[in-house]
TIKOL-338652 format. One record per residue (C-alpha): z, x, y. Coordinates in nm, 4 decimals. Each point is the difference from the previous one (the first is absolute). Last residue first. Layout:
BEGIN
@z=Z&x=X&y=Y
...
//
This chain:
BEGIN
@z=-3.6991&x=-2.9875&y=2.7157
@z=0.0788&x=-0.3728&y=0.0082
@z=0.2929&x=-0.2177&y=0.0493
@z=-0.0511&x=-0.3945&y=0.0777
@z=0.2174&x=-0.0917&y=0.3303
@z=-0.4201&x=-0.1542&y=0.1410
@z=-0.0494&x=-0.1001&y=0.3693
@z=-0.3313&x=0.2551&y=-0.0069
@z=0.1503&x=0.2565&y=0.1798
@z=0.2444&x=0.1621&y=-0.1789
@z=0.2862&x=0.2331&y=-0.0534
@z=0.1315&x=0.0270&y=-0.3615
@z=0.3178&x=0.0989&y=-0.1938
@z=-0.0182&x=0.0924&y=-0.3457
@z=0.3988&x=0.0327&y=-0.1238
@z=0.3354&x=-0.0846&y=0.1110
@z=0.3680&x=0.0308&y=-0.1249
@z=0.3284&x=-0.0010&y=0.2248
@z=0.2992&x=0.1179&y=-0.0989
@z=0.3026&x=-0.0929&y=0.1906
@z=0.2669&x=0.1417&y=0.1826
@z=0.2198&x=-0.1649&y=0.2151
@z=0.0515&x=-0.1082&y=0.3715
@z=-0.4271&x=-0.0258&y=0.0748
@z=-0.0942&x=0.0118&y=0.3861
@z=-0.4088&x=-0.0420&y=-0.0831
@z=-0.1034&x=0.0127&y=-0.3764
@z=-0.3595&x=-0.0014&y=-0.0398
@z=-0.3220&x=0.0073&y=-0.1932
@z=-0.3917&x=0.0269&y=0.0765
@z=0.1674&x=0.1761&y=0.3606
@z=-0.3008&x=0.0826&y=0.1926
@z=-0.1952&x=0.1983&y=0.3598
@z=-0.2625&x=-0.1204&y=0.1144
@z=-0.2444&x=0.1652&y=0.2590
@z=-0.2058&x=-0.0963&y=0.2872
@z=0.0529&x=-0.3366&y=0.1060
@z=-0.1105&x=-0.0735&y=0.3843
@z=-0.0010&x=-0.3900&y=-0.0503
@z=0.2171&x=-0.0488&y=-0.2687
@z=-0.0431&x=-0.0060&y=-0.4576
@z=0.0133&x=-0.3298&y=-0.0867
@z=0.2649&x=0.0041&y=-0.2957
@z=0.0815&x=-0.0886&y=-0.3534
@z=0.2555&x=0.0556&y=-0.2134
@z=0.0635&x=0.0218&y=-0.4082
@z=0.2137&x=-0.0142&y=-0.3044
@z=-0.1229&x=0.0930&y=-0.3402
@z=0.2626&x=-0.1174&y=-0.2426
@z=0.4195&x=0.0188&y=0.0464
@z=0.2155&x=-0.1972&y=0.2212
@z=0.1511&x=-0.0052&y=0.3400
@z=-0.2316&x=0.0211&y=0.3226
@z=-0.0104&x=0.0742&y=0.2839
@z=-0.3197&x=0.0888&y=0.2719
@z=0.0054&x=0.2570&y=0.3362
@z=-0.2928&x=0.0485&y=0.2614
@z=0.0973&x=0.2256&y=0.2590
@z=-0.2849&x=0.0095&y=0.2382
@z=-0.1775&x=0.1976&y=0.2815
@z=0.1912&x=0.3130&y=-0.0026
@z=-0.0920&x=0.3423&y=0.1600
@z=-0.2803&x=0.1520&y=0.1688
@z=-0.3340&x=0.0348&y=-0.1937
@z=0.1662&x=-0.3869&y=-0.0776
@z=0.1816&x=-0.0209&y=-0.3481
@z=-0.0014&x=-0.2956&y=-0.1965
@z=0.3200&x=-0.0476&y=-0.2501
@z=0.0383&x=-0.1893&y=-0.3605
@z=0.3538&x=-0.0154&y=-0.1436
@z=0.0189&x=-0.1216&y=-0.3619
@z=0.3825&x=-0.2201&y=-0.0362
@z=0.2893&x=0.0644&y=-0.2499
@z=0.2594&x=-0.2535&y=-0.1070
@z=0.1771&x=0.2020&y=-0.3024
@z=0.0257&x=0.0208&y=-0.3230
@z=-0.4048&x=0.0422&y=0.0001
@z=-0.0953&x=0.1791&y=-0.2962
@z=-0.4363&x=-0.0431&y=-0.0858
@z=-0.1003&x=-0.0527&y=0.3263
@z=-0.4217&x=0.0594&y=-0.0540
@z=-0.0991&x=0.0785&y=0.3718
@z=-0.1874&x=-0.1959&y=0.2773
@z=-0.1659&x=0.0379&y=0.3916
@z=-0.2350&x=-0.2044&y=0.1187
@z=-0.2361&x=0.0761&y=0.2676
@z=-0.1477&x=-0.2474&y=0.2274
@z=-0.2496&x=0.1567&y=0.3150
@z=0.0438&x=-0.0609&y=0.3321
@z=-0.0316&x=0.3923&y=0.1049
@z=-0.1687&x=0.2642&y=-0.2301
@z=0.1561&x=0.3281&y=0.0824
@z=0.0911&x=0.1057&y=-0.3480
@z=0.2577&x=0.4028&y=0.0544
@z=0.2443&x=0.0306&y=-0.2591
@z=0.3627&x=-0.0791&y=0.1969
@z=0.3006&x=0.2758&y=0.0511
@z=-0.2395&x=0.2519&y=0.1904
@z=-0.0004&x=-0.3388&y=0.2626
@z=0.3696&x=0.0775&y=0.1134
@z=0.1219&x=-0.2861&y=0.0899
@z=0.1367&x=-0.0663&y=-0.3386
@z=0.3683&x=0.1835&y=0.0919
@z=0.1750&x=-0.2800&y=-0.2411
@z=-0.1815&x=0.0661&y=-0.2913
@z=0.0890&x=0.3585&y=-0.0813
@z=-0.2527&x=0.0750&y=-0.2945
@z=-0.3226&x=-0.0650&y=0.1747
@z=-0.1531&x=0.3286&y=-0.0945
@z=-0.0330&x=-0.1691&y=-0.3585
@z=-0.3021&x=-0.2990&y=0.0883
@z=0.1883&x=-0.1452&y=-0.0925
@z=0.3716&x=-0.0619&y=-0.0626
@z=0.1869&x=-0.0950&y=-0.2530
@z=0.3439&x=-0.1830&y=0.0110
@z=0.3863&x=0.0961&y=0.1671
@z=0.1454&x=-0.0917&y=0.3340
@z=0.3584&x=0.1359&y=-0.0615
@z=0.2485&x=-0.1138&y=-0.2200
@z=-0.0784&x=0.1027&y=-0.3379
@z=-0.3688&x=-0.0260&y=-0.1679
@z=-0.1074&x=0.0782&y=-0.3364
@z=-0.3087&x=0.0816&y=-0.0627
@z=-0.3286&x=-0.1052&y=-0.2525
@z=-0.3637&x=0.0231&y=-0.0046
@z=-0.1895&x=-0.0898&y=-0.3417
@z=-0.3519&x=0.1177&y=-0.0047
@z=0.1310&x=0.1302&y=-0.3909
@z=0.3021&x=0.1718&y=0.1322
@z=0.1129&x=0.1142&y=0.3896
@z=0.3297&x=0.0296&y=0.0624
@z=0.2127&x=0.0604&y=0.2783
@z=0.3571&x=-0.0015&y=0.0240
@z=0.0742&x=-0.0156&y=0.3172
@z=-0.1329&x=-0.1814&y=0.3423
@z=-0.3068&x=0.0202&y=0.2274
@z=-0.2936&x=0.0045&y=-0.1625
@z=-0.3013&x=0.1557&y=0.0626
@z=-0.3346&x=-0.0669&y=-0.0440
@z=-0.3300&x=0.2150&y=-0.0475
@z=0.0187&x=0.0233&y=-0.3280
@z=0.2383&x=-0.1703&y=-0.1488
@z=0.3686&x=0.1268&y=-0.0191
@z=0.1728&x=0.1487&y=-0.3076
@z=-0.1145&x=0.3214&y=0.1127
@z=-0.2681&x=0.0919&y=-0.3565
@z=-0.2459&x=0.1003&y=0.2605
@z=-0.1964&x=-0.2758&y=-0.1223
@z=0.1628&x=-0.3030&y=0.0426
@z=-0.2682&x=-0.2539&y=-0.0337
@z=-0.1085&x=-0.3039&y=0.2077
@z=-0.3101&x=0.1132&y=0.1820
@z=-0.0992&x=0.2978&y=-0.2175
@z=-0.2370&x=0.3111&y=0.0135
@z=0.1948&x=0.0994&y=0.3294
@z=-0.0700&x=0.1730&y=0.2214
@z=0.0504&x=-0.1575&y=0.3102
@z=-0.2732&x=-0.2493&y=0.0259
@z=0.1568&x=-0.0968&y=-0.3028
@z=0.2717&x=-0.1283&y=0.0956
@z=-0.1520&x=-0.1859&y=0.2285
@z=-0.2202&x=-0.1634&y=-0.1694
@z=0.2890&x=-0.1425&y=-0.2534
@z=0.1564&x=-0.1552&y=0.2718
@z=-0.2912&x=-0.1346&y=0.1465
@z=-0.0638&x=-0.1914&y=-0.3206
@z=-0.3354&x=-0.1665&y=0.0061
@z=-0.2609&x=0.2930&y=-0.0796
@z=-0.1837&x=0.3037&y=0.2124
@z=0.1684&x=0.3435&y=0.0713
@z=-0.1019&x=0.3017&y=0.2254
@z=0.1825&x=0.3033&y=0.0111
@z=-0.2806&x=0.2046&y=-0.1520
@z=0.0743&x=0.2921&y=-0.2005
@z=-0.2416&x=0.3347&y=0.0021
@z=-0.1765&x=-0.1815&y=0.3114
@z=-0.2388&x=-0.1538&y=0.1696
@z=-0.0404&x=-0.2489&y=0.2920
@z=-0.2443&x=-0.2865&y=0.1128
@z=0.0848&x=-0.2993&y=0.2567
@z=-0.2691&x=-0.2425&y=0.1482
@z=0.0011&x=-0.2746&y=0.1927
@z=-0.2873&x=-0.1837&y=0.0180
@z=-0.0709&x=-0.2966&y=0.3382
@z=-0.1970&x=-0.3007&y=-0.0726
@z=-0.1175&x=-0.1485&y=0.2994
@z=-0.0777&x=-0.3751&y=-0.0567
@z=-0.2742&x=-0.2211&y=0.1006
@z=-0.0774&x=-0.2905&y=0.1819
@z=-0.1912&x=0.2332&y=0.2708
@z=-0.1478&x=0.1571&y=-0.2360
@z=-0.0003&x=0.3831&y=0.1419
@z=0.2387&x=0.0967&y=-0.3386
@z=0.0813&x=0.3451&y=0.1490
@z=0.1484&x=0.2642&y=-0.2920
@z=0.2927&x=0.0986&y=0.0248
@z=0.1144&x=0.2914&y=-0.1206
@z=0.2992&x=0.1292&y=0.0323
@z=0.1671&x=0.3943&y=-0.1461
@z=0.3691&x=0.0634&y=-0.1523
@z=0.2053&x=0.3115&y=-0.0456
@z=0.2265&x=0.0649&y=-0.2500
@z=0.3516&x=-0.0246&y=0.0189
@z=0.1531&x=-0.0656&y=-0.4666
@z=0.2157&x=-0.2846&y=0.0288
@z=-0.2573&x=-0.2130&y=-0.1283
@z=0.1342&x=-0.3176&y=-0.1334
@z=-0.1682&x=-0.3004&y=-0.1685
@z=0.1118&x=-0.3371&y=-0.1370
@z=-0.1648&x=-0.2483&y=-0.2580
@z=-0.1270&x=-0.3271&y=-0.1441
@z=0.1654&x=-0.2371&y=0.3569
@z=-0.0458&x=0.3134&y=0.2600
@z=0.1945&x=0.2417&y=0.2252
@z=-0.1735&x=0.3845&y=0.1380
@z=0.1628&x=0.2844&y=0.1145
@z=-0.1614&x=0.3042&y=0.1715
@z=0.0877&x=0.2973&y=0.1303
@z=-0.2200&x=0.1615&y=0.3144
@z=-0.1104&x=0.3629&y=0.1025
@z=-0.1163&x=-0.0025&y=0.3365
@z=-0.3799&x=0.1469&y=-0.0004
@z=-0.0229&x=-0.0721&y=0.3898
@z=-0.3197&x=-0.2232&y=-0.0097
@z=0.1191&x=-0.1589&y=-0.3089
@z=0.3537&x=-0.0752&y=0.1286
@z=-0.1567&x=-0.1279&y=0.3308
@z=-0.2227&x=-0.1937&y=-0.2145
@z=0.3167&x=-0.1770&y=-0.1755
@z=0.1959&x=-0.0396&y=0.2921
@z=-0.3073&x=-0.1996&y=0.1989
@z=-0.0949&x=-0.1802&y=-0.3455
@z=0.3704&x=-0.1158&y=0.0147
@z=-0.0722&x=-0.3667&y=0.0983
@z=-0.3959&x=-0.0504&y=-0.1154
@z=0.0012&x=-0.1349&y=-0.3352
@z=-0.2692&x=-0.0855&y=-0.2263
@z=0.1669&x=0.2555&y=-0.2568
@z=-0.1786&x=0.1769&y=-0.2814
@z=0.2725&x=0.2518&y=-0.1133
@z=-0.1583&x=0.3161&y=-0.1816
@z=0.2528&x=0.2553&y=-0.1902
@z=-0.0562&x=0.2903&y=-0.1602
@z=0.1730&x=0.2916&y=-0.2517
@z=-0.0375&x=0.2923&y=-0.2047
@z=0.2495&x=0.1086&y=-0.2058
@z=-0.0475&x=0.3990&y=-0.1002
@z=0.0069&x=0.2401&y=-0.2826
@z=-0.0660&x=-0.1739&y=-0.3773
@z=-0.0154&x=0.2140&y=-0.2117
@z=-0.3485&x=-0.0517&y=-0.2505
@z=0.0382&x=0.2561&y=-0.2536
@z=-0.2919&x=0.2979&y=-0.0821
@z=0.2106&x=0.2926&y=-0.0732
@z=0.0548&x=0.1203&y=0.3570
@z=0.0244&x=-0.3070&y=0.0950
@z=-0.2036&x=-0.3188&y=0.1781
@z=-0.0295&x=-0.2211&y=0.2732
@z=0.1631&x=-0.2752&y=0.0293
@z=0.0708&x=-0.2327&y=0.3368
@z=0.2216&x=-0.3265&y=-0.0449
@z=-0.1482&x=-0.3076&y=0.1833
@z=0.1972&x=-0.2166&y=0.2238
@z=-0.2003&x=-0.3365&y=0.1294
@z=0.0940&x=-0.2396&y=0.3129
@z=-0.2821&x=-0.3043&y=0.0505
@z=-0.0571&x=-0.2383&y=0.2994
@z=-0.2209&x=-0.2517&y=-0.0925
@z=0.3034&x=-0.2852&y=-0.0165
@z=-0.0538&x=0.0455&y=0.3698
@z=0.2972&x=0.0299&y=0.2003
@z=0.1874&x=-0.2438&y=0.2753
@z=0.3241&x=0.0920&y=0.0413
@z=-0.0388&x=0.3276&y=0.1580
@z=0.3381&x=0.2115&y=0.1363
@z=-0.0995&x=0.3346&y=0.2299
@z=0.3619&x=0.1606&y=0.0044
@z=0.1329&x=0.3007&y=0.2159
@z=0.3114&x=0.0812&y=-0.0865
@z=-0.0478&x=0.3895&y=0.1883
@z=0.0497&x=0.2543&y=-0.3092
@z=-0.0725&x=-0.2398&y=-0.2800
@z=-0.3672&x=-0.1363&y=0.1600
@z=-0.0599&x=-0.3381&y=-0.1704
@z=-0.2985&x=-0.1781&y=-0.1278
@z=0.1346&x=-0.3158&y=-0.1150
@z=-0.1565&x=-0.2670&y=-0.2909
@z=0.0330&x=-0.4264&y=-0.0412
@z=-0.0053&x=-0.2370&y=-0.2734
@z=-0.2858&x=0.1423&y=-0.1979
@z=-0.0494&x=-0.2081&y=-0.3355
@z=-0.2944&x=0.1896&y=-0.1346
@z=-0.0301&x=0.4019&y=0.1342
@z=-0.3205&x=0.0986&y=-0.2119
@z=0.0149&x=0.2690&y=-0.2475
//
C-alpha cells in the first residue's frame, strides 16, 4: 500500500540513538502487513505469523552513508513515519537493505530504495493517524483508548491521582495538592523527572508539526496539557497550554531539532490546592494539524 502524504520518516538505532531522517519521500514508497495462515489437523485455517515489508524510495543523499553502513553491518534498526494521511510505527528492530540503481543521465537523480522486512507471531507495527493509540497497540493492546485490564486507567497511560475510574471511554480521577494528571506513556509517571528517556515514546522526527488534543468533560479548575520533546540524552523543550473550559482542547508544537521521543500529559492540574474530579476522553496525537479524535 502506497505512502502518499508522507512528511518525513526516520530510521534509528535504539541502542545508540543514531537517527537518519528523510524528508523527501516518494509516494511510490510502500508498507504492507500480512497475516500468514496454515491449516490445523481439522482443516481450519489458523494465523501463525504476521509479516511486514517496508520500502522507502527517496532521492536524498544525506544520511545514505549511515544507512549503507547499517545494511553492511546487519545492524537492526527501527522506523517511524509522519504524514498528513497516516503515521507508521515499526518498533521491531530489523535489518535493512539499501539499493541505489544509478542513473547515468547527467540531468537525472539517483533514487535509493531502503527495504525493511520482518515476521513474528505478533508484530509491534502500526499504521494510522492517532499516534497515542498506535503506540498503545504496539505494546500488545488490542485497542487504543480502552481499559482492557480493568484497573481504572486507560491502557498505556498512568494517572497520578486517586479515585481512578475508566467507564465507557471516560477517564476520571481526583486531584489533591500535588501535580496530578494523566501521563503518556505509562512509564512517565514521575513527570518532574522527565530527563529519563524511558519516560518518552520514540518518535525521532524533527521539525514537524504535532497536535495533542483531548475531550475535556469535567474541568472544575484551570487545567493544562503538556508536551515534552526529548533528545536521546535529555530534554529539549517542555511546552504547556492552559484551559478552563470543557470540550475539545488542543495544543500544537513543531518538534525540536534532535527530537528523539515525546512525553505527554493530555490533561493535568499542577500544584492544586484542593481535591477536584477531572474527567476526559478520546486523547489524540496527530501530524496533520487536526484535533479530531480517531482510533
